[in-house]
C-alpha positions in Angstrom: -33.9 -5.3 8.1 -32.5 -1.8 7.5 -29.8 -0.7 10.0 -28.5 -2.3 12.9 -29.3 -1.1 16.5 -26.3 -0.2 18.8 -27.0 -3.5 20.6 -26.0 -5.4 17.2 -22.6 -3.4 17.0 -22.0 -4.1 20.8 -22.0 -7.6 20.3 -20.2 -7.7 17.1 -17.5 -5.7 19.3 -17.7 -7.7 21.8 -16.9 -11.0 19.9 -14.3 -9.2 17.9 -12.5 -8.4 21.4 -13.0 -12.3 22.5 -11.5 -13.3 18.9 -8.5 -11.0 18.6 -8.1 -10.0 22.5 -7.2 -6.2 23.5 -3.1 -7.0 23.1 -3.8 -7.5 19.1 -6.5 -5.0 18.3 -4.1 -2.2 20.3 -1.3 -3.3 17.9 -3.4 -3.0 14.9 -4.7 0.2 15.9 -1.2 1.6 16.3 0.1 0.0 12.9 -3.0 1.6 11.1 -2.3 5.2 12.5 1.5 4.5 11.8 0.3 3.7 8.1 -1.9 6.6 7.7 0.7 9.2 9.3 3.2 7.8 6.5 0.6 8.4 3.8 0.2 11.8 4.8 3.9 12.6 5.3 4.3 10.6 1.6 1.5 13.1 0.4 3.5 16.3 1.6 6.8 15.0 -0.2 4.9 14.4 -3.3 3.6 18.0 -3.6 7.4 19.2 -3.1 8.4 16.6 -6.1 5.8 18.4 -8.3 8.1 21.6 -8.2 10.9 19.8 -9.7 11.4 20.2 -13.7 10.4 17.0 -15.9 13.2 14.9 -17.1 13.9 16.1 -21.1 11.9 13.5 -23.4 15.0 12.6 -25.5 16.1 10.9 -21.8 13.1 9.7 -21.0 12.9 7.7 -24.3 16.3 6.5 -24.5 15.4 4.9 -20.8 12.3 3.4 -22.2 14.2 1.8 -25.0 16.8 0.2 -22.8 14.1 -1.3 -20.7 12.3 -2.7 -23.7 15.4 -4.7 -24.7 15.1 -8.5 -23.9 17.7 -11.6 -24.4 16.2 -14.5 -25.9 17.7 -17.3 -24.5 17.0 -21.2 -25.1 16.6 -23.2 -22.2 17.9 -26.7 -22.4 16.7 -30.0 -20.0 18.7 -32.1 -18.1 18.5 -35.6 -19.1 
């Protein structure tokens, strides 16, 4: 029960093709390829973004404080 033989994988592949169809599998493959390409492009852009200087700590602290501000509102029910 260790590893599967080539025949097991061929049967699994045949069942997958029968369930999804070749056209849907082709579309899923191209979508996966596009996602991998987008990820690689994002990683390249991320490396370029690291070269920029960081924001001033005071500006970052002010932005965080502004985001933490909440408004307390009492909800009224309709009768």
